[in-house]
N, C-alpha and C positions, 0 to 999 in steps of 0.2 A: 347136715344133709338135706333136711326138709326145706329149710329156708332158702338154700341155694337152688334146690330143684324148682321151687315156686318162682324164684327170680329168673331162672333159665327159661321156664315155660312162658313167663311174662316178657321175655326178651330184655331183661334188665340185669342179667348176671354180670358180676365183676369179680374175676377170679382171685386177684390179690387180696382185696378186702375179705372175700369169703375165706381164703386160707388163713388170714390173720385172725378172723373171728374164731375159726376152728382152734388155732394154737392158743388164743387167749382163753377160750372156754376150757380146754384141756388143763391149762395151768391153774385156773381157778378151781377146777375139780380136784386136782392133785393137792393144792393148798388146803382145800376143805378137808380132804382126807388126813393130811398132816395135823390140822387143827383138831379134828375129831379124836385122833389118836392121842394127842397131847392133853387136851382139856378133859376128855373122859377119864384119862389116867389121873389127872390132878384132882378131879372131883370124886374119885373112887368108884366110878361106874364100871370100870373093867375089872371085875372081880375074878378070882380063879375059876369060879363055876360058870363063867360066861360060855355060851355054846358056840358063838360065831367064830369066824376066822381069827387067827392070831393077830393081836395088836403089838407092834414092836416095842412100844414104851412099856406097857404093863407086863410084857413077857421078859423085860430086861435085856432085849436084844440091842436096843439103841437108847442112850441116855436121854432123858426128857429135854434137856437144853439143846441137844443136837436136833431133835425133831422140831422143836420150836424155831430154831434157826433155819431149818429147811423150809418150814412154813413161810417165814418172813421173806426168804430169798425167792421162793416161788411166787409169792404175791408181788414182789418187786419185778420179777420177769413179766408177769401178767400186766403190770402197770406200764411197762415199756412197750409191750405190744399194743396196749390200749392207747398209748400216745399216738401211734400211727393211725388207729381207727378214729380217734378224735379229729385228726387232720382230714379224714374223709367225711365223717358224719357230723362233726360239730358237737354242740352242747348236749343233745340227747345221749350221745355216747359217754360224755363226761358223767352224766347222772347215772346211767346204767352201770358204767364201769365202777364208779366209786361205791355205789350201793352193793354191787355184786362182791367187790373186794371186802367191804365191811361185813357183809352177812356170811362170807366164807368163814370168818372168825366167830361171828356172833351166833352161828348155828349151834355150837356147843360151848363157846366162850363168852366172856363178858358178864355183866351183872344180871342179864335176863336172857339166858341162852334159849333159842327158839326150840331146839329139840327137847329141852327139859320142861317145856311149858305147853306141849301139845300143838305147837305151830309148825312142826317139821313138814307135815303133809302140805300145808299151804305154801311154805317156802319152796318145796320141790316142784309143786305144780306150776308156780309162777316162774321160777328161775330156770328150771330144767325143761320147761315147756313154752309158756307164753313168751318170755323175754328171750330165751335162747333162739327160738325160731323167728319171731318177729324182728329181733335185733339183727340176726344174720341177714334177713331180707332187707332191713333198713340200710345197712352199710353198703349194699349193692344198688338198691333202687332209690334210696333217700326218701322213703315214704313208709308209713305204718298203716297199710290197708287192713280192714277188718278181717279179710281172708287169711292174712298172715298170722293174726292172733288166733283165729279159729284153728288153723293148721297146728299151731303150737299147743293148743289145748289137747289135741289127740296125743302128742308126744308127752305132754305133762301128765296126762292121766296114767299112761303106762309107766312113766318114771315114778309116779307116786305109788303105783302098785308094788314096785320093788321095795319102797320104804315100808309099806304095809306089812310085807312078808318079814322084813328085817325087825320091825317093832313087835310083831307077833312072836317071833322067835325069842326076843329078849324081854318079853313082857314081865316075867317073874323077877329076873335079876334087876331090871330097870325099876320096878316097884320098890324093891328093897333099898335102893340107893336114892330114891326120891326123884327119879327121872320120869316125869309125868307125860309120857307120850299118849297119843290117842288110844293106843292099845291098852295102856294102863288105865286111862280115864273111862273108856267106854266098854272094854271087855272084848272077848274073842268073837262073839257073834257079830257085833257091830263091825269089826274089822273084816270078817268074812263077807259081809254084805258090801262093805266099801270096796273090797277087791273086785267083786263081781260087777259092781256098778261102774268102776273105772274101766274095766274091760269093755263093757257094753257101750259106754260113752265113746271110747276110742274108736270102736268099730262103726259108730254112727257118724263120726266126723267126716269121712269121705262121702257118704251119702248126702249129707247136708251141703258139703262143698260143691258137689255136682249140681244140686238143685238151686242153691242160693248164689253161688259164685261162678257157675259155668265151668267148673273143673272138668277135665277130660275123664271119660269113664275108666281108662286104665288105672286111675288112682285107687280103684277097688282092689288092686293087687296088694294094698295094705292088709287085706283080709288074709294074706299068707300067715299073719300072726295068729290066726284063729286056733290052729292046732296046739301051739305052745300055750296060748292063753287058757284054753279049756283044760289042758293038763295041769297048769298052775292052779286054776280055780278048784279043780277036783282035789288036789293035794292040800290046798289051804282049807277046804271045807272038811276034810277027813283026817287031818293030822292028829296025832295023839301025844307026841313028845316034841319039844322045841327042836330037837335035832332033826326031826322029819322035814323041817322047813328049809334046811340048808340047801338041798338041790333046787328048791323052788326059786331061790334068788337067781340062779343061772337060767332057769326056765323062763322066768318073767323078763329077765334082761334080753334073752333071745327073742321073746315075743316083741319087745320094743324094737330090736334090731330088724327083725323081719318086717315089721310094720313100716319102719322108716325106709328100708330098702324097697319095699313094694310100692309105697306111695311115691317116693322119689323117682323110682324107675318108671312109674306110670306118667308122671309129669314129663320126664325126659323123653320117653317114647312118643308121647303125644306131640311134643315139639318137633322131634326129628321126623316123625311120620306125618306131621300136619293133621293130626286128628282133632 
């Protein structure tokens, strides 16, 4: 949404590549979820006392080999979509696509799973923010301007905030099975500070964009996320039991959605109204 809105404002939008980028991103996200379900079960991370939503493998709803097969088929579908994007964007898309597909599995699988070694936050910020937005812009404009990366940083910050809530919720059970997330390594207080910092950073992004890149003032509509973000921060700051954080996942995700809708709408309105 954000990458395409920036391309539209810069008069470089290309709708078929934008749609293909959306489909490819969704497929990689789905494949990552299948991989997390499968590999966390195989590593014993999804114990019966886990607080989060039901995982189909650990709950016995779907056999592990079926989930693994679904992961591989979804990755194959993403690869097919990526083939078209390579024809549009060339070698940069080859690199982005192959790394994204590999890390979809390596997030919880492989010999050095990122999520088990405190690298999940970095992975989410880079791939759900920087590369997602700048890559979407690239397949339309065929360039990687600094403003596209900066715009992606805002989305990456709020995406990472969702992971912070997830890891805070699972901190105790993760520690027992050796899953060394940042929440396990650094503790609750550090994660509360990280959550607040990510929100503040995301809200600063449009201000810097206006000052440094000449973005139109309506991108401040991204601050529509403020209400949800503050609610999420208050609950993260004052939670007592891991279960208290379950609603905060949805609250933080809604903040990200409102942020993207607001900023994208600001770019679109500025283009249509010649602001």
